[in-house]
C-alpha positions in Angstrom: 27.0 -17.5 -44.3 24.6 -15.2 -45.9 21.8 -13.4 -44.3 18.6 -13.7 -46.1 16.0 -10.8 -46.5 13.3 -10.6 -43.5 10.0 -11.4 -45.3 6.7 -10.8 -43.9 3.7 -13.1 -44.8 0.9 -11.2 -46.8 -1.8 -13.0 -44.7 -0.4 -11.9 -41.2 0.1 -8.3 -43.2 -4.0 -8.1 -43.7 -4.9 -9.7 -40.5 -2.7 -6.6 -38.5 -4.3 -4.3 -40.6 -7.8 -5.7 -39.8 -6.9 -6.1 -36.1 -5.8 -2.3 -36.1 -9.0 -1.3 -38.6 -11.4 -3.0 -36.2 -10.5 -1.8 -32.7 -9.9 1.3 -34.3 -13.8 1.4 -35.6 -14.3 -0.5 -31.9 -12.9 2.6 -29.8 -15.0 5.3 -32.2 -17.8 3.5 -31.6 -18.1 3.2 -28.1 -17.2 6.9 -27.9 -20.2 8.2 -29.9 -23.0 5.7 -27.2 -20.9 7.3 -24.3 -21.4 10.5 -26.2 -25.6 8.8 -26.5 -25.4 7.7 -22.4 -24.7 11.2 -21.4 -26.9 12.9 -23.5 -29.6 10.3 -22.2 -28.6 11.0 -18.8 -29.5 14.7 -19.3 -32.6 14.3 -20.4 -33.7 12.3 -18.0 -32.6 15.3 -15.4 -34.6 17.4 -17.4 -37.6 15.3 -17.8 -37.7 14.2 -14.3 -37.5 18.1 -13.7 -41.1 18.4 -16.4 -43.1 15.5 -14.7 -42.6 17.1 -11.1 -43.4 20.3 -12.5 -46.5 18.4 -14.0 -47.8 17.2 -10.6 -47.4 20.5 -9.2 -50.2 22.0 -12.2 -52.0 19.0 -11.9 -52.6 19.4 -8.2 -52.8 23.2 -8.5 -55.8 21.8 -11.2 -57.7 19.7 -9.0 -57.5 22.4 -6.6 -58.8 25.1 -8.6 -61.9 22.8 -9.6 -62.9 21.4 -5.9 -63.5 25.2 -5.6 -65.1 25.8 -8.1 -67.1 22.7 -7.6 -68.2 24.0 -3.8 -68.8 27.5 -6.0 -70.7 26.5 -8.7 -72.2 23.8 -6.6 -76.0 24.4 -5.9 -76.1 22.1 -2.9 -73.1 22.8 -1.4 -75.2 26.5 -0.1 
């Protein structure tokens, strides 16, 4: 009885290398997407603060316009 050396099919080896490459690429891609989502969350929070500040500025500007209109409008006297 002789023991024959074990051979691996080139197709199987190619498939294994392909799957390892695909898995590595998928993990790298998912990591970059996760980083982008975190950046967008942070930017979204910053933008909401800016919008809130703009709302306050808009309200103050409207109040100033009303005051100026009362002061400059001849019919209001």
